N, CA and C atoms as an extended XYZ file, in Angstrom:
513
Properties=species:S:1:pos:R:3:atomname:S:1:resname:S:1:resid:I:1 pbc="F F F"
N         0.830       -1.198        0.000 N   MET     1
C         0.000        0.000        0.000 CA  MET     1
C         0.870        1.255        0.000 C   MET     1
N         1.900        1.245        0.824 N   ARG     2
C         2.789        2.413        0.864 CA  ARG     2
C         3.528        2.593       -0.448 C   ARG     2
N         3.923        1.483       -1.052 N   LEU     3
C         4.637        1.561       -2.326 CA  LEU     3
C         3.723        2.125       -3.413 C   LEU     3
N         2.469        1.686       -3.427 N   ALA     4
C         1.514        2.196       -4.414 CA  ALA     4
C         1.279        3.694       -4.208 C   ALA     4
N         1.173        4.111       -2.955 N   LEU     5
C         1.000        5.534       -2.669 CA  LEU     5
C         2.220        6.337       -3.105 C   LEU     5
N         3.403        5.810       -2.861 N   LEU     6
C         4.635        6.485       -3.274 CA  LEU     6
C         4.705        6.612       -4.792 C   LEU     6
N         4.378        5.536       -5.494 N   ILE     7
C         4.386        5.575       -6.962 CA  ILE     7
C         3.365        6.588       -7.468 C   ILE     7
N         2.169        6.612       -6.846 N   PHE     8
C         1.134        7.560       -7.237 CA  PHE     8
C         1.602        8.995       -7.019 C   PHE     8
N         2.227        9.261       -5.880 N   LEU     9
C         2.673       10.623       -5.566 CA  LEU     9
C         3.822       11.074       -6.464 C   LEU     9
N         4.567       10.149       -7.004 N   ILE    10
C         5.644       10.506       -7.936 CA  ILE    10
C         5.094       10.633       -9.361 C   ILE    10
N         4.207        9.712       -9.743 N   ALA    11
C         3.715        9.685      -11.120 CA  ALA    11
C         2.713       10.805      -11.410 C   ALA    11
N         1.878       11.154      -10.437 N   LEU    12
C         0.839       12.153      -10.699 CA  LEU    12
C         1.415       13.514      -11.099 C   LEU    12
N         2.367       14.080      -10.369 N   PRO    13
C         2.906       15.374      -10.819 CA  PRO    13
C         3.581       15.304      -12.192 C   PRO    13
N         4.255       14.202      -12.477 N   ILE    14
C         4.890       14.054      -13.791 CA  ILE    14
C         3.821       14.025      -14.885 C   ILE    14
N         2.748       13.287      -14.640 N   LEU    15
C         1.661       13.217      -15.601 CA  LEU    15
C         0.964       14.575      -15.747 C   LEU    15
N         0.776       15.277      -14.634 N   GLU    16
C         0.161       16.612      -14.679 CA  GLU    16
C         1.007       17.575      -15.502 C   GLU    16
N         2.315       17.566      -15.295 N   ILE    17
C         3.210       18.454      -16.049 CA  ILE    17
C         3.167       18.114      -17.532 C   ILE    17
N         3.185       16.832      -17.844 N   GLY    18
C         3.111       16.414      -19.248 CA  GLY    18
C         1.815       16.864      -19.904 C   GLY    18
N         0.711       16.722      -19.188 N   LEU    19
C        -0.570       17.153      -19.745 CA  LEU    19
C        -0.659       18.677      -19.878 C   LEU    19
N        -0.064       19.401      -18.933 N   LEU    20
C        -0.039       20.865      -19.062 CA  LEU    20
C         0.766       21.295      -20.281 C   LEU    20
N         1.885       20.627      -20.535 N   ILE    21
C         2.694       20.945      -21.716 CA  ILE    21
C         1.917       20.638      -22.991 C   ILE    21
N         1.256       19.469      -23.019 N   LYS    22
C         0.463       19.092      -24.188 CA  LYS    22
C        -0.690       20.076      -24.401 C   LYS    22
N        -1.353       20.458      -23.307 N   LEU    23
C        -2.454       21.423      -23.386 CA  LEU    23
C        -1.944       22.772      -23.889 C   LEU    23
N        -0.758       23.166      -23.423 N   GLY    24
C        -0.165       24.428      -23.858 CA  GLY    24
C         0.139       24.439      -25.342 C   GLY    24
N         0.563       23.302      -25.890 N   THR    25
C         0.836       23.253      -27.333 CA  THR    25
C        -0.456       23.215      -28.146 C   THR    25
N        -1.532       22.678      -27.550 N   MET    26
C        -2.799       22.581      -28.283 CA  MET    26
C        -3.565       23.904      -28.289 C   MET    26
N        -3.690       24.554      -27.141 N   ILE    27
C        -4.525       25.759      -27.073 CA  ILE    27
C        -3.713       27.038      -26.868 C   ILE    27
N        -2.437       26.907      -26.617 N   GLY    28
C        -1.590       28.079      -26.424 CA  GLY    28
C        -1.195       28.244      -24.965 C   GLY    28
N        -0.028       28.834      -24.778 N   VAL    29
C         0.533       28.984      -23.439 CA  VAL    29
C        -0.318       29.928      -22.594 C   VAL    29
N        -0.740       31.067      -23.194 N   TRP    30
C        -1.463       32.054      -22.400 CA  TRP    30
C        -2.849       31.568      -21.987 C   TRP    30
N        -3.516       30.835      -22.843 N   LEU    31
C        -4.820       30.286      -22.486 CA  LEU    31
C        -4.675       29.202      -21.414 C   LEU    31
N        -3.627       28.396      -21.521 N   THR    32
C        -3.357       27.381      -20.495 CA  THR    32
C        -3.061       28.061      -19.163 C   THR    32
N        -2.259       29.112      -19.203 N   PHE    33
C        -1.942       29.868      -17.985 CA  PHE    33
C        -3.213       30.465      -17.387 C   PHE    33
N        -4.086       31.005      -18.232 N   ALA    34
C        -5.347       31.583      -17.757 CA  ALA    34
C        -6.241       30.508      -17.126 C   ALA    34
N        -6.267       29.313      -17.702 N   LEU    35
C        -7.051       28.216      -17.121 CA  LEU    35
C        -6.525       27.820      -15.744 C   LEU    35
N        -5.208       27.732      -15.605 N   VAL    36
C        -4.609       27.363      -14.317 CA  VAL    36
C        -4.919       28.422      -13.263 C   VAL    36
N        -4.767       29.689      -13.618 N   ILE    37
C        -5.058       30.778      -12.674 CA  ILE    37
C        -6.554       30.828      -12.358 C   ILE    37
N        -7.402       30.653      -13.377 N   GLY    38
C        -8.853       30.690      -13.170 CA  GLY    38
C        -9.342       29.579      -12.245 C   GLY    38
N        -8.831       28.372      -12.440 N   THR    39
C        -9.263       27.276      -11.563 CA  THR    39
C        -8.723       27.467      -10.149 C   THR    39
N        -7.558       28.066      -10.019 N   ALA    40
C        -7.017       28.336       -8.687 CA  ALA    40
C        -7.877       29.367       -7.951 C   ALA    40
N        -8.314       30.402       -8.656 N   ILE    41
C        -9.189       31.411       -8.048 CA  ILE    41
C       -10.527       30.777       -7.668 C   ILE    41
N       -11.077       29.934       -8.547 N   LEU    42
C       -12.328       29.243       -8.249 CA  LEU    42
C       -12.177       28.347       -7.015 C   LEU    42
N       -11.070       27.632       -6.937 N   GLY    43
C       -10.834       26.764       -5.777 CA  GLY    43
C       -10.724       27.545       -4.482 C   GLY    43
N       -10.023       28.660       -4.509 N   GLY    44
C        -9.900       29.492       -3.319 CA  GLY    44
C       -11.245       30.058       -2.879 C   GLY    44
N       -12.036       30.493       -3.848 N   ALA    45
C       -13.367       31.027       -3.529 CA  ALA    45
C       -14.261       29.947       -2.938 C   ALA    45
N       -14.158       28.731       -3.456 N   LEU    46
C       -14.960       27.624       -2.917 CA  LEU    46
C       -14.604       27.337       -1.463 C   LEU    46
N       -13.333       27.352       -1.158 N   ILE    47
C       -12.903       27.066        0.209 CA  ILE    47
C       -13.403       28.149        1.161 C   ILE    47
N       -13.288       29.408        0.757 N   VAL    48
C       -13.752       30.502        1.611 CA  VAL    48
C       -15.264       30.434        1.797 C   VAL    48
N       -16.018       30.243        0.711 N   GLN    49
C       -17.473       30.185        0.793 CA  GLN    49
C       -17.925       28.979        1.613 C   GLN    49
N       -17.282       27.848        1.442 N   ASN    50
C       -17.670       26.643        2.165 CA  ASN    50
C       -17.425       26.779        3.659 C   ASN    50
N       -16.405       27.523        4.034 N   GLY    51
C       -16.143       27.729        5.448 CA  GLY    51
C       -17.299       28.415        6.142 C   GLY    51
N       -17.929       29.362        5.459 N   PHE    52
C       -19.074       30.072        6.041 CA  PHE    52
C       -20.319       29.184        6.058 C   PHE    52
N       -20.539       28.450        4.979 N   ASN    53
C       -21.772       27.688        4.840 CA  ASN    53
C       -21.787       26.394        5.645 C   ASN    53
N       -20.643       25.778        5.855 N   SER    54
C       -20.639       24.464        6.508 CA  SER    54
C       -21.088       24.546        7.957 C   SER    54
N       -20.678       25.561        8.678 N   ALA    55
C       -21.086       25.687       10.076 CA  ALA    55
C       -22.597       25.875       10.182 C   ALA    55
N       -23.172       26.630        9.265 N   VAL    56
C       -24.620       26.855        9.270 CA  VAL    56
C       -25.356       25.545        8.988 C   VAL    56
N       -24.882       24.766        8.010 N   ARG    57
C       -25.552       23.505        7.678 CA  ARG    57
C       -25.448       22.494        8.806 C   ARG    57
N       -24.309       22.446        9.487 N   VAL    58
C       -24.151       21.529       10.617 CA  VAL    58
C       -25.095       21.929       11.752 C   VAL    58
N       -25.193       23.209       12.042 N   GLN    59
C       -26.095       23.672       13.102 CA  GLN    59
C       -27.555       23.391       12.757 C   GLN    59
N       -27.949       23.593       11.504 N   GLU    60
C       -29.321       23.294       11.095 CA  GLU    60
C       -29.629       21.815       11.254 C   GLU    60
N       -28.686       20.969       10.882 N   SER    61
C       -28.874       19.530       11.002 CA  SER    61
C       -29.009       19.119       12.463 C   SER    61
N       -28.192       19.689       13.324 N   MET    62
C       -28.264       19.358       14.747 CA  MET    62
C       -29.556       19.886       15.365 C   MET    62
N       -30.044       21.027       14.904 N   ALA    63
C       -31.297       21.578       15.421 CA  ALA    63
C       -32.475       20.675       15.080 C   ALA    63
N       -32.389       19.958       13.953 N   LYS    64
C       -33.439       19.022       13.568 CA  LYS    64
C       -33.328       17.699       14.327 C   LYS    64
N       -32.277       17.530       15.111 N   GLY    65
C       -32.075       16.281       15.833 CA  GLY    65
C       -31.378       15.219       15.001 C   GLY    65
N       -30.809       15.614       13.875 N   GLU    66
C       -30.114       14.675       13.001 CA  GLU    66
C       -28.622       14.700       13.303 C   GLU    66
N       -27.986       13.599       13.005 N   VAL    67
C       -26.535       13.541       13.100 CA  VAL    67
C       -25.991       14.346       11.919 C   VAL    67
N       -25.079       15.309       12.137 N   PRO    68
C       -24.623       16.180       11.040 CA  PRO    68
C       -23.573       15.528       10.147 C   PRO    68
N       -23.697       14.234        9.931 N   LEU    69
C       -22.718       13.501        9.130 CA  LEU    69
C       -22.705       13.985        7.690 C   LEU    69
N       -23.879       14.089        7.074 N   ASN    70
C       -23.940       14.483        5.674 CA  ASN    70
C       -23.386       15.882        5.435 C   ASN    70
N       -23.791       16.912        6.210 N   PRO    71
C       -23.217       18.241        5.962 CA  PRO    71
C       -21.709       18.301        6.183 C   PRO    71
N       -21.221       17.562        7.172 N   MET    72
C       -19.781       17.595        7.443 CA  MET    72
C       -18.994       16.925        6.316 C   MET    72
N       -19.467       15.762        5.867 N   MET    73
C       -18.759       15.070        4.792 CA  MET    73
C       -18.889       15.821        3.474 C   MET    73
N       -20.052       16.412        3.236 N   ASP    74
C       -20.250       17.198        2.031 CA  ASP    74
C       -19.300       18.401        2.020 C   ASP    74
N       -19.168       19.052        3.162 N   SER    75
C       -18.244       20.189        3.264 CA  SER    75
C       -16.802       19.749        3.045 C   SER    75
N       -16.457       18.604        3.587 N   ALA    76
C       -15.092       18.093        3.390 CA  ALA    76
C       -14.818       17.824        1.917 C   ALA    76
N       -15.810       17.319        1.202 N   LEU    77
C       -15.621       17.068       -0.230 CA  LEU    77
C       -15.534       18.365       -1.028 C   LEU    77
N       -16.281       19.391       -0.635 N   VAL    78
C       -16.185       20.689       -1.330 CA  VAL    78
C       -14.816       21.319       -1.084 C   VAL    78
N       -14.306       21.204        0.141 N   VAL    79
C       -12.965       21.722        0.428 CA  VAL    79
C       -11.921       20.940       -0.361 C   VAL    79
N       -12.104       19.627       -0.457 N   THR    80
C       -11.188       18.809       -1.263 CA  THR    80
C       -11.236       19.254       -2.719 C   THR    80
N       -12.431       19.534       -3.229 N   ALA    81
C       -12.552       20.029       -4.604 CA  ALA    81
C       -11.821       21.354       -4.763 C   ALA    81
N       -11.952       22.239       -3.772 N   GLY    82
C       -11.251       23.524       -3.829 CA  GLY    82
C        -9.744       23.358       -3.845 C   GLY    82
N        -9.235       22.461       -3.017 N   VAL    83
C        -7.783       22.216       -2.989 CA  VAL    83
C        -7.321       21.633       -4.320 C   VAL    83
N        -8.100       20.712       -4.878 N   LEU    84
C        -7.725       20.139       -6.177 CA  LEU    84
C        -7.766       21.189       -7.286 C   LEU    84
N        -8.696       22.134       -7.205 N   LEU    85
C        -8.744       23.194       -8.219 CA  LEU    85
C        -7.587       24.174       -8.063 C   LEU    85
N        -7.135       24.382       -6.842 N   ILE    86
C        -5.980       25.261       -6.629 CA  ILE    86
C        -4.712       24.612       -7.183 C   ILE    86
N        -4.624       23.298       -7.062 N   THR    87
C        -3.455       22.561       -7.551 CA  THR    87
C        -3.423       22.642       -9.072 C   THR    87
N        -2.301       23.088       -9.659 N   PRO    88
C        -2.256       23.192      -11.120 CA  PRO    88
C        -2.187       21.807      -11.763 C   PRO    88
N        -2.975       21.612      -12.783 N   GLY    89
C        -2.951       20.360      -13.526 CA  GLY    89
C        -4.340       19.951      -13.951 C   GLY    89
N        -4.462       19.419      -15.145 N   PRO    90
C        -5.780       19.060      -15.673 CA  PRO    90
C        -6.436       17.879      -14.950 C   PRO    90
N        -5.672       16.943      -14.461 N   ILE    91
C        -6.256       15.793      -13.764 CA  ILE    91
C        -6.881       16.244      -12.451 C   ILE    91
N        -6.139       17.017      -11.671 N   ALA    92
C        -6.661       17.528      -10.401 CA  ALA    92
C        -7.869       18.425      -10.642 C   ALA    92
N        -7.836       19.234      -11.706 N   ASP    93
C        -8.964       20.109      -12.020 CA  ASP    93
C       -10.203       19.298      -12.376 C   ASP    93
N       -10.037       18.245      -13.158 N   CYS    94
C       -11.188       17.422      -13.541 CA  CYS    94
C       -11.795       16.730      -12.320 C   CYS    94
N       -10.961       16.202      -11.438 N   ILE    95
C       -11.478       15.556      -10.225 CA  ILE    95
C       -12.160       16.592       -9.338 C   ILE    95
N       -11.555       17.781       -9.213 N   GLY    96
C       -12.164       18.851       -8.424 CA  GLY    96
C       -13.502       19.286       -8.984 C   GLY    96
N       -13.606       19.410      -10.302 N   LEU    97
C       -14.880       19.785      -10.908 CA  LEU    97
C       -15.931       18.692      -10.734 C   LEU    97
N       -15.519       17.432      -10.789 N   LEU    98
C       -16.457       16.332      -10.529 CA  LEU    98
C       -17.006       16.392       -9.111 C   LEU    98
N       -16.151       16.754       -8.162 N   LEU    99
C       -16.592       16.835       -6.767 CA  LEU    99
C       -17.547       18.003       -6.524 C   LEU    99
N       -17.642       18.926       -7.459 N   LEU   100
C       -18.574       20.037       -7.308 CA  LEU   100
C       -19.998       19.674       -7.733 C   LEU   100
N       -20.174       18.528       -8.379 N   ILE   101
C       -21.498       18.095       -8.827 CA  ILE   101
C       -22.206       17.446       -7.635 C   ILE   101
N       -23.338       18.015       -7.183 N   PRO   102
C       -24.018       17.501       -5.982 CA  PRO   102
C       -24.350       16.005       -6.002 C   PRO   102
N       -24.847       15.415       -7.120 N   PRO   103
C       -25.117       13.975       -7.082 CA  PRO   103
C       -23.850       13.133       -6.882 C   PRO   103
N       -22.740       13.602       -7.429 N   VAL   104
C       -21.478       12.870       -7.232 CA  VAL   104
C       -21.077       12.928       -5.764 C   VAL   104
N       -21.185       14.110       -5.154 N   ARG   105
C       -20.871       14.236       -3.727 CA  ARG   105
C       -21.814       13.392       -2.886 C   ARG   105
N       -23.107       13.397       -3.231 N   GLY   106
C       -24.078       12.596       -2.484 CA  GLY   106
C       -23.740       11.117       -2.530 C   GLY   106
N       -23.336       10.641       -3.710 N   MET   107
C       -22.955        9.240       -3.840 CA  MET   107
C       -21.715        8.943       -2.995 C   MET   107
N       -20.740        9.837       -3.040 N   LEU   108
C       -19.519        9.629       -2.262 CA  LEU   108
C       -19.785        9.693       -0.762 C   LEU   108
N       -20.663       10.602       -0.327 N   VAL   109
C       -21.015       10.682        1.097 CA  VAL   109
C       -21.655        9.382        1.537 C   VAL   109
N       -22.572        8.844        0.722 N   GLY   110
C       -23.203        7.567        1.053 CA  GLY   110
C       -22.193        6.445        1.142 C   GLY   110
N       -21.256        6.401        0.207 N   LYS   111
C       -20.226        5.356        0.222 CA  LYS   111
C       -19.294        5.516        1.419 C   LYS   111
N       -18.894        6.765        1.705 N   MET   112
C       -17.976        6.991        2.833 CA  MET   112
C       -18.662        6.674        4.147 C   MET   112
N       -19.920        7.068        4.290 N   ALA   113
C       -20.645        6.777        5.529 CA  ALA   113
C       -20.821        5.279        5.686 C   ALA   113
N       -21.104        4.597        4.601 N   GLY   114
C       -21.249        3.145        4.665 CA  GLY   114
C       -19.941        2.477        5.054 C   GLY   114
N       -18.840        2.977        4.544 N   GLY   115
C       -17.549        2.393        4.878 CA  GLY   115
C       -17.101        2.721        6.290 C   GLY   115
N       -17.386        3.937        6.737 N   LEU   116
C       -16.931        4.348        8.064 CA  LEU   116
C       -17.796        3.807        9.186 C   LEU   116
N       -19.116        3.826        8.980 N   PHE   117
C       -20.025        3.530       10.079 CA  PHE   117
C       -20.869        2.296        9.863 C   PHE   117
N       -20.651        1.581        8.778 N   GLY   118
C       -21.346        0.328        8.554 CA  GLY   118
C       -22.813        0.474        8.222 C   GLY   118
N       -23.236        1.610        7.638 N   PHE   119
C       -24.613        1.739        7.209 CA  PHE   119
C       -24.854        0.766        6.076 C   PHE   119
N       -26.014        0.154        6.067 N   THR   120
C       -26.342       -0.747        4.974 CA  THR   120
C       -27.334       -0.059        4.062 C   THR   120
N       -27.347       -0.440        2.831 N   GLY   121
C       -28.259        0.181        1.888 CA  GLY   121
C       -27.668        1.414        1.259 C   GLY   121
N       -26.768        2.075        1.941 N   GLY   122
C       -25.912        3.169        1.541 CA  GLY   122
C       -26.444        4.199        0.596 C   GLY   122
N       -27.457        4.924        0.931 N   GLY   123
C       -27.838        6.045        0.106 CA  GLY   123
C       -27.672        7.324        0.885 C   GLY   123
N       -27.615        8.428        0.173 N   GLU   124
C       -27.454        9.719        0.834 CA  GLU   124
C       -28.653       10.011        1.727 C   GLU   124
N       -29.859        9.641        1.263 N   GLU   125
C       -31.058        9.933        2.033 CA  GLU   125
C       -31.051        9.215        3.372 C   GLU   125
N       -30.548        7.973        3.382 N   GLU   126
C       -30.513        7.223        4.636 CA  GLU   126
C       -29.612        7.912        5.645 C   GLU   126
N       -28.498        8.420        5.188 N   VAL   127
C       -27.585        9.113        6.084 CA  VAL   127
C       -28.190       10.431        6.525 C   VAL   127
N       -28.821       11.157        5.615 N   ARG   128
C       -29.330       12.482        5.915 CA  ARG   128
C       -30.499       12.420        6.901 C   ARG   128
N       -31.390       11.416        6.752 N   THR   129
C       -32.590       11.407        7.563 CA  THR   129
C       -32.437       10.623        8.851 C   THR   129
N       -31.346        9.943        9.053 N   GLY   130
C       -31.167        9.155       10.273 CA  GLY   130
C       -30.953       10.048       11.479 C   GLY   130
N       -31.701        9.788       12.569 N   THR   131
C       -31.531       10.547       13.794 CA  THR   131
C       -30.833        9.688       14.824 C   THR   131
N       -30.412       10.304       15.904 N   ARG   132
C       -29.739        9.549       16.961 CA  ARG   132
C       -30.658        8.482       17.542 C   ARG   132
N       -31.939        8.831       17.705 N   GLU   133
C       -32.874        7.885       18.290 CA  GLU   133
C       -33.053        6.664       17.390 C   GLU   133
N       -33.134        6.912       16.064 N   GLU   134
C       -33.291        5.803       15.138 CA  GLU   134
C       -32.053        4.918       15.145 C   GLU   134
N       -30.892        5.532       15.231 N   ALA   135
C       -29.657        4.745       15.244 CA  ALA   135
C       -29.552        3.923       16.518 C   ALA   135
N       -30.003        4.472       17.646 N   ALA   136
C       -29.909        3.753       18.915 CA  ALA   136
C       -30.882        2.586       18.955 C   ALA   136
N       -32.038        2.698       18.286 N   GLY   137
C       -33.033        1.641       18.332 CA  GLY   137
C       -32.878        0.612       17.225 C   GLY   137
N       -31.872        0.749       16.392 N   ALA   138
C       -31.699       -0.172       15.281 CA  ALA   138
C       -31.282       -1.550       15.794 C   ALA   138
N       -31.860       -2.610       15.221 N   PRO   139
C       -31.473       -3.953       15.663 CA  PRO   139
C       -30.034       -4.259       15.276 C   PRO   139
N       -29.381       -5.021       16.113 N   ARG   140
C       -27.989       -5.392       15.867 CA  ARG   140
C       -27.936       -6.657       15.028 C   ARG   140
N       -26.901       -6.783       14.254 N   SER   141
C       -26.672       -8.008       13.499 CA  SER   141
C       -25.381       -8.640       14.001 C   SER   141
N       -25.164       -9.914       13.706 N   PRO   142
C       -23.927      -10.565       14.158 CA  PRO   142
C       -22.673       -9.893       13.613 C   PRO   142
N       -22.793       -9.174       12.495 N   ALA   143
C       -21.617       -8.518       11.913 CA  ALA   143
C       -21.201       -7.277       12.707 C   ALA   143
N       -22.054       -6.824       13.648 N   ASP   144
C       -21.726       -5.640       14.433 CA  ASP   144
C       -20.634       -5.898       15.457 C   ASP   144
N       -20.302       -7.140       15.700 N   GLY   145
C       -19.243       -7.446       16.649 CA  GLY   145
C       -19.795       -7.962       17.964 C   GLY   145
N       -18.913       -8.299       18.875 N   PRO   146
C       -19.362       -8.883       20.140 CA  PRO   146
C       -20.007       -7.851       21.054 C   PRO   146
N       -20.903       -8.335       21.909 N   ILE   147
C       -21.529       -7.495       22.928 CA  ILE   147
C       -20.771       -7.739       24.218 C   ILE   147
N       -20.275       -6.684       24.805 N   ILE   148
C       -19.522       -6.799       26.047 CA  ILE   148
C       -20.421       -6.320       27.172 C   ILE   148
N       -20.715       -7.225       28.092 N   GLU   149
C       -21.578       -6.863       29.206 CA  GLU   149
C       -20.725       -6.304       30.330 C   GLU   149
N       -21.317       -5.443       31.117 N   GLY   150
C       -20.583       -4.860       32.231 CA  GLY   150
C       -21.519       -4.091       33.136 C   GLY   150
N       -20.971       -3.562       34.179 N   GLU   151
C       -21.727       -2.753       35.126 CA  GLU   151
C       -21.176       -1.341       35.095 C   GLU   151
N       -22.023       -0.401       35.457 N   PHE   152
C       -21.572        0.981       35.521 CA  PHE   152
C       -22.152        1.625       36.761 C   PHE   152
N       -21.562        2.734       37.128 N   GLN   153
C       -22.038        3.492       38.263 CA  GLN   153
C       -21.898        4.965       37.907 C   GLN   153
N       -22.946        5.736       38.128 N   ARG   154
C       -22.884        7.160       37.853 CA  ARG   154
C       -22.030        7.828       38.917 C   ARG   154
N       -21.190        8.718       38.488 N   ILE   155
C       -20.265        9.358       39.425 CA  ILE   155
C       -21.022       10.143       40.479 C   ILE   155
N       -22.114       10.779       40.118 N   GLY   156
C       -22.887       11.563       41.071 CA  GLY   156
C       -23.522       10.701       42.151 C   GLY   156
N       -23.714        9.414       41.904 N   GLU   157
C       -24.333        8.528       42.881 CA  GLU   157
C       -23.315        7.877       43.802 C   GLU   157
N       -22.048        8.026       43.472 N   ARG   158
C       -20.993        7.371       44.237 CA  ARG   158
C       -20.392        8.368       45.214 C   ARG   158
N       -20.231        7.977       46.465 N   PRO   159
C       -19.582        8.896       47.411 CA  PRO   159
C       -18.112        9.095       47.054 C   PRO   159
N       -17.686       10.334       47.107 N   ILE   160
C       -16.289       10.653       46.856 CA  ILE   160
C       -15.643       10.955       48.191 C   ILE   160
N       -14.570       10.254       48.507 N   ASN   161
C       -13.852       10.394       49.778 CA  ASN   161
C       -14.787       10.217       50.974 C   ASN   161
N       -15.758        9.329       50.822 N   GLY   162
C       -16.650        9.029       51.929 CA  GLY   162
C       -17.773       10.022       52.109 C   GLY   162
N       -17.793       11.118       51.360 N   ALA   163
C       -18.844       12.128       51.502 CA  ALA   163
C       -20.071       11.684       50.707 C   ALA   163
N       -21.272       11.927       51.234 N   PRO   164
C       -22.478       11.554       50.484 CA  PRO   164
C       -22.618       12.435       49.244 C   PRO   164
N       -23.299       11.936       48.216 N   PRO   165
C       -23.464       12.735       46.995 CA  PRO   165
C       -24.353       13.945       47.246 C   PRO   165
N       -24.068       15.008       46.508 N   ARG   166
C       -24.864       16.225       46.618 CA  ARG   166
C       -26.204       16.037       45.911 C   ARG   166
N       -27.248       16.691       46.370 N   PRO   167
C       -28.567       16.539       45.728 CA  PRO   167
C       -28.577       16.985       44.256 C   PRO   167
N       -27.798       18.017       43.905 N   GLU   168
C       -27.810       18.477       42.528 CA  GLU   168
C       -27.131       17.512       41.567 C   GLU   168
N       -26.314       16.567       42.107 N   ASP   169
C       -25.677       15.575       41.262 CA  ASP   169
C       -26.618       14.459       40.887 C   ASP   169
N       -27.698       14.287       41.616 N   ARG   170
C       -28.659       13.197       41.322 CA  ARG   170
C       -29.663       13.698       40.297 C   ARG   170
N       -29.662       13.072       39.171 N   ARG   171
C       -30.594       13.442       38.103 CA  ARG   171
C       -31.186       12.210       37.508 C   ARG   171
């Protein structure tokens, strides 16, 4: 895995430079330069705009009682698109522009949520509409792993240094 990542990190810039040179010979140096600068400005604007909007979307999701997974992952993908657009090169620009398409982001959010949290069925709507209560009441499957039984004690109910618990600690 590390070797593949190393090869990718070495090959991608070489391929990007080669494609920029080829693009420059096809459409001209100044137009290629304008495209690189234009996508960099677009990427920077996306990152700045997303910073303002992501906090609002997360707060709205939490106010509805939903887990803010979708807005957070969507914002992360928009920031990734902005960084890829800032990076000079046609491959990074194409991937960044793909990440700006909402259905593509929705599909990726569903896939990432399914991979990270084991959601089944993996659609964006399932992630977006799931609440904490629904997640807590979901039946477990054998693939969820072992159940570890144990006992617990609330700290407010336990005497500290022999002193009885305070009334305000009991809830």
